[in-house]
N, C-alpha and C positions, 0 to 999 in steps of 0.2 A: 579552455576546458577541453579535455581529451576523452572524457568518459563516453562510452557507447554502450547503452544497455542491451543492444542486440547480442552481445557476447554472453550476457547473464540471464536473458529472458527465460522465464519459466523455472528458475532455480528454486531452492528451498525457501529463500527469502521472499521471492515473488509469491509463492503459494501461500505462505503465512500472511503476508500483507494483503493479498487480494481476497482471501477467504473472509477476513474481517472487514475489508472494504465493502464487500457485498452485504454483510450483515448490517453495517451502518446505513448504507443506502436503502436497503429494504425497509428499515425502520422509518427513515425519512419519508418514504413513499406511502406509509400507512395513513398519513393525513392528506386531505385533499389539497390543501394550500401548497403553492409552489415552493420549491427549494432550489438552491444554487450550489453547484460544485465548483470549487476553485482548486486546481491542481498546479502547484507552483513549479514543478520540475517534471513536465508531462512526458518527455521522451517522444517516441514515434507514434505511440498510441496502440500499436499492435505489432507482433513480431512473427516472422516466418521461422519456425524452428528447424527447417531444412536448409536455412541459409548458410553461407560460408562461415559467418561469424558464430552462429549457434553451434554449428558442427565442429568448429575449432575447439571450443571448450567442452561441449557436451553437458553443460551444467543442468540443462532441463531434465536429464535422465535421473538426477538425484532429487528433483523437485516434482514437477507435474507428472513426469513419467512414473513416479512411485505411487501416485494416487490411483493408478489403474488397479491397484490391489485393494482399494476401499470397497467393503462389502455393504450391502444395504441393511444388514443386521447390526452394523456398528452403531454404538450410541450417538456418534457424531454425524451419522449419515444425513439426517434431516437438515442439519445446520450447514453442512458442506455441499450438499447436493445442488443448491441454487447456483453456487459458483461453478460446479461441474457442468451444469446445464449451459452456462455461457460459453464453455469451451467448444461446444459442438462435437461432431464426430471425432473420435480419436483412433489412431492406428493400434496395432497389436502391442506397441511399446508404450502406449498411453500418450502419444504425441498428437496434439490437435493440429489441424491444417494451419491455423493461425492462432497464436497465443494472444489473448486480449490483455493489454496493459491497462493501467487504471483509467485512462481516458475512454477506451472502448467499453470497459465495464460500466463506467458512468453513463455513457450514451445508451447502452442497452437497458439500463434501469431507470432512465429518465422518462418522464411523461410529457405530453405536449406542453404543459404549463411550466415545466422546469427549464433551467438554463445552466450553462457551464462555461467556464473560462479556463483555458489551458495555456500555460506559459512554458516556453522552451527557448533557451538562449543559443544552443548549438545550431549553426546555420543549416547544415544538411539535415539534421534531425528535425528541425522546425519545418523544413520544406515538406518532409514526409508527413508530419503531423497536420499541417495546413491542408495538404491534398486529401488526406483521409477524411477530414470533417468539413470540407468546403461546402458540401451540399446541405448540411444540417444547419438550419437557421437558428436553432436553439443554442448553438455552440459558437463561441468566439475563440480563435487561436491568436496568440500574441508572441512575436519574436522578442521576448523580454526576459531579463533576469528575474527569476521567480521571487527573489527576495524583495525586489522593488515592487513587483506586481502585487505581492501579498498586502503591502501597506496601502497601495493605491486604490484597491477595489473593495475595501471593507469600510463599513458594513454593506452587504449587498442589498439591493432594493427589496428582495424577497424576505429578508430578515430571518430566513431559515436556510440551513444548508450545512455543507461540509467543506472544510479546508484540509486538503492533503498536502503535507510538506514532506517531500521525499528527495532530498538533495543527493548528489553523487558522492559526497564525502571525500572529495579529492584533497581538500585543504585540511591541515592538522587542527585548525580551530573551528571546524564546522559544527561540532556539538555545541560549543559555546554560542555560535552564531544562531543555531537552531533555537536555543533557549531565549536568546535576546529577541529574535524575530517573533517568536510566539508572544513574548511579553508585550511587544508593541502592538501586535494584531489583537491580542486579547483585550487591551485597553479600549480599542475601537469597537470590538464586537464580542462581548463577554458571553453572549448566549449561543454562539455558534458551536458546532461540533468540529473538533480538531483531531486529526490523526497524524502523528509525527513518527516517521520511520527513522530508525538509526541502527548502525552496525554495533555490535557489542564486541569490543576488542580489549577490554580491561574489566577487572572483576567488579568494579562499582560503577560502570557506565550508566546503568539504568537508574541507580539511586541518585547519581549526580544530576541527570536530566530531570528526574521526578522532583527533586528538591528545587531546581530552577523554575519549574512550572508552578509549583506551590508558592514560591516566592513571588511569582507574577500575579498571584491571586486565584489560580485554579483550585477549586475545592472539590469538584466532581472529577476525579482523575483515576484512571486505571492504566497501569503500565504492564504490558505483557512481554515476555521474553521467550524465545524459542531457539534452542541449540540442537544441532544434529551431531555434534562431536565436541570433545574438549577444545578449549581455545588453543589456537595454533598460529605460528608465524607463516604457515604455508597458504593461508587463505581464510576467508570468512567462514566461520562455523556457527555463529550465533547472531541473532538480530532481535530488535525490539520494536514495539509500537507503544507510544504514549498517547492515550485517548482521553481527550478532555470533553466533558459533557456527553459521555456515551449513554446509550439507552440503559435503563436501570437493570434490565435483564441480561446485559452483555457479559457481566462477570460470571454468572451462572453458565452461560453458553460457552465461555472460554474454558471453563473447567471440563467441559465435554470435548471441545474441539482440540485443545492443545495436546492432550495425551495421544490422541489419534494421529495428529500431524507428526509428532515426534516419533511415534512407533513406526510410521510408514517411511519417514525420511531420514532416520538416523543412519549414520555411515558405518557404525560398528555396534554390535550388540551391547546395550547398556550405556552407550555413549551419549545418547540424547537426554535432554532435560528441558523443563519449562518452569517459568516463574510468573507469579502475578503479584503486583504491588498496588494495593488499593489506597 
């Protein structure tokens, strides 16, 4: 595996994914009982957007950098503000000193009774992940292929929690693998909350994955899609999240969040779009 998320950290796909991750974790924290977070492809956990990798692509400028324009009178402000708070201070370009990936977001929203399991296969990336969370006894990091870890650690002892499946999509069959891995996990833990991220590179990608999840038995399902430009061979312009067992209020929240994200991050006037498949 050659994928390094440091080149893409803070881009439009990260913003989309992480805003909804915060919504999901916030709802889990409303109940006193403990929950567990399982992140199958955790990456480094957090990213320096002033690094050589981030500077080479500058993708964060079209993502988190655009959120500097979000105003407090925007209808989506109350729903996006909790994620913004996790970023900490930002410079004049909207760049935080450290961009929190999904593991750091989870850590910040966990309570003393909650637990997390972060899997990462890439050797150097795992070394950074392990070092970052070594002092937190609530968190276990494993140098493990996330696909294997997903099946090995379900259901969790807490019986409540979130599984984030966010593979690098280097292989051409990764979307099929995503659906198959979910089906296996869902058989073992049908009451868990699942968030499956995927790139949208073809017209019916979201429908294909949604159909696979329904075939696996998921009945409470919400698929979201966020595009910042028309589909192009020059790079990723659209991505999606398939959410299984989401909070009942999340569909209504998405109707407020998605138009704002698209408006702020679109690459050309009128080029952005969003969709919801319930």
